[in-house]
C-alpha positions in Angstrom: -4.2 43.7 -30.6 -7.1 43.5 -28.2 -8.8 40.2 -27.5 -12.6 40.1 -27.7 -14.7 39.4 -24.6 -15.7 36.0 -26.1 -12.1 35.0 -26.6 -11.2 36.0 -23.0 -14.3 34.1 -21.7 -13.3 31.0 -23.8 -9.7 31.1 -22.4 -11.0 31.5 -18.9 -13.5 28.6 -19.3 -10.8 26.4 -20.8 -8.5 27.2 -17.8 -11.3 26.4 -15.3 -12.1 23.1 -17.1 -8.4 22.2 -17.2 -8.0 22.9 -13.5 -11.1 20.9 -12.7 -9.8 18.0 -14.7 -6.4 18.1 -12.9 -8.2 18.2 -9.6 -10.0 14.9 -10.4 -6.8 13.4 -11.8 -4.6 14.5 -8.9 -5.3 11.6 -6.5 -4.8 8.7 -9.0 -1.8 10.5 -10.5 -0.2 11.1 -7.1 -0.9 7.5 -6.1 0.7 6.2 -9.2 3.7 8.5 -8.7 4.2 7.3 -5.1 4.0 3.6 -6.2 6.5 4.1 -9.0 9.0 6.2 -7.1 8.5 5.0 -3.5 7.8 8.7 -2.6 6.4 9.2 0.9 7.4 5.7 2.1 5.2 4.0 -0.4 6.6 0.5 -1.0 6.8 -1.2 -4.3 4.9 -4.3 -5.3 7.2 -6.8 -7.0 6.4 -9.9 -9.1 9.7 -11.7 -8.3 12.6 -11.4 -5.8 16.1 -10.2 -6.5 18.8 -12.6 -7.8 21.3 -11.9 -5.1 21.2 -11.9 -1.3 23.8 -9.7 0.5 25.5 -10.3 3.8 24.3 -7.0 5.1 21.2 -7.2 7.3 18.4 -4.8 8.2 16.0 -4.9 11.1 12.3 -4.6 10.0 9.8 -3.5 12.6 6.1 -4.1 12.2 3.4 -1.7 13.2 -0.4 -2.0 13.2 -3.1 0.7 13.5 -6.9 1.0 13.2 -8.7 4.2 12.1 -12.4 4.4 12.7 -13.1 0.7 12.7 -13.9 -1.5 15.8 -11.1 -4.1 15.2 -8.2 -5.5 17.2 -5.2 -5.4 14.8 -1.6 -6.4 15.6 1.6 -7.8 14.1 2.4 -11.3 15.3 6.0 -10.4 15.5 7.4 -7.0 16.4 10.7 -7.2 14.5 12.6 -9.4 12.0 16.2 -9.2 10.9 16.6 -10.0 7.2 19.5 -10.0 4.8 19.2 -7.5 2.0 17.6 -9.4 -0.9 16.3 -12.2 1.3 12.5 -12.9 1.3 10.9 -12.1 4.7 7.5 -13.5 5.8 5.5 -11.7 8.5 2.0 -12.1 9.8 -0.5 -9.7 11.1 -3.7 -10.7 12.9 -7.0 -8.9 12.8 -10.0 -9.7 15.1 -13.6 -8.4 15.0 -14.7 -8.4 18.6 -18.2 -7.0 17.7 -21.5 -8.7 16.8 -21.6 -7.1 13.4 -19.5 -7.5 10.3 -16.9 -4.9 9.7 -15.8 -3.7 6.3 -12.2 -2.4 6.1 -9.3 -1.5 3.7 -5.7 -1.6 4.7 -3.1 1.0 3.6 0.6 0.9 4.4 3.7 3.0 4.5 7.4 2.6 5.3 9.6 4.8 7.4 12.1 6.2 7.0 10.6 7.4 3.7 13.8 7.1 1.8 13.5 3.3 2.2 10.2 3.2 0.3 11.8 2.6 -3.2 13.8 -0.4 -1.9 11.1 -2.1 0.2 9.3 -4.5 -2.1 6.2 -6.7 -1.3 5.5 -9.9 -3.2 2.3 -10.5 -1.2 0.2 -8.3 1.0 -3.3 -7.6 2.2 -3.6 -4.0 1.3 -5.9 -1.9 -1.0 -8.7 -4.5 -1.3 -11.8 -4.4 0.9 -12.1 -7.1 3.5 -15.2 -8.1 5.3 -14.5 -9.4 8.8 -17.3 -11.4 10.3 -18.5 -11.0 13.9 -16.0 -12.7 16.2 -13.7 -13.6 13.3 -9.9 -13.6 13.6 -7.7 -13.7 10.5 -4.0 -14.1 10.0 -2.8 -11.9 7.1 0.6 -12.6 5.5 3.2 -10.2 4.1 6.0 -11.5 1.9 8.6 -8.8 1.3 12.3 -8.1 0.5 14.6 -5.2 0.6 16.3 -4.5 -2.8 20.1 -4.9 -3.0 20.0 -1.5 -4.8 19.6 0.1 -1.3 23.3 -0.2 -0.6 24.2 1.9 -3.6 22.1 4.8 -2.3 24.3 7.2 -0.4 21.6 8.0 2.2 19.3 5.0 2.3 22.3 2.7 2.3 23.0 3.8 5.9 19.6 2.6 7.2 19.7 0.0 9.9 15.9 -0.2 10.7 12.8 0.0 8.5 9.3 0.2 10.0 6.4 -1.3 7.9 3.1 0.2 9.1 -0.4 -0.9 8.2 -3.6 0.9 9.0 -7.1 -0.5 8.6 -9.8 2.1 7.7 -13.6 1.7 7.8 -14.7 1.1 4.2 -18.5 0.8 4.7 -19.0 3.6 2.1 -16.4 2.1 -0.3 -17.9 1.2 -3.7 -15.0 -0.8 -5.3 -14.5 -4.6 -5.3 -14.2 -6.6 -2.1 -11.5 -9.2 -1.6 -14.3 -11.8 -2.0 -15.3 -10.3 -5.4 -11.6 -10.1 -6.5 -11.0 -13.8 -5.5 -14.2 -14.9 -7.2 -13.2 -13.0 -10.4 -9.8 -14.6 -10.4 -11.4 -18.1 -9.9 -13.9 -17.5 -12.7 -11.2 -16.3 -15.1 -9.1 -19.4 -14.3 -12.0 -21.7 -14.9 -12.3 -23.3 -18.3 -15.2 -22.0 -20.3 
């Protein structure tokens, strides 16, 4: 049974449309996959800490980077030793030494990558645009814990050191909400009305 030219053209057009749709969906789907699984060193965002704290400790190193933005960015501590399951609190500091405001977004990752599913953040300064005023210095907190589930992982359970790395990127062409917009939206939704 031979297919007509119109049927073949329709199948080809549907294939092209499907591939185009997958191309547009790839980035958000991959981002969601990484957040859910911890793939590629992506940490998880938690709403509450674990119920147990283990005696085993892990050293957490802190790293700060800037890509294409005129900022000075650094961790205020280079390492912390925390018990597995214990909340850790670390601070980063960002300074805008220029005479112009700088718009940036921070992204993060964890190495070794196999630690990503077990490194949880309760509070961080990532993925929302920040506007740093000329000459301004800000302290940015990170509240985190390492899940006790780590010790049951045959490979990850052997980890002694985890590095949490943040990078600020220029977001002057970013069209999403700024941290100011997000904060104002939260305040407006909390206000009686």
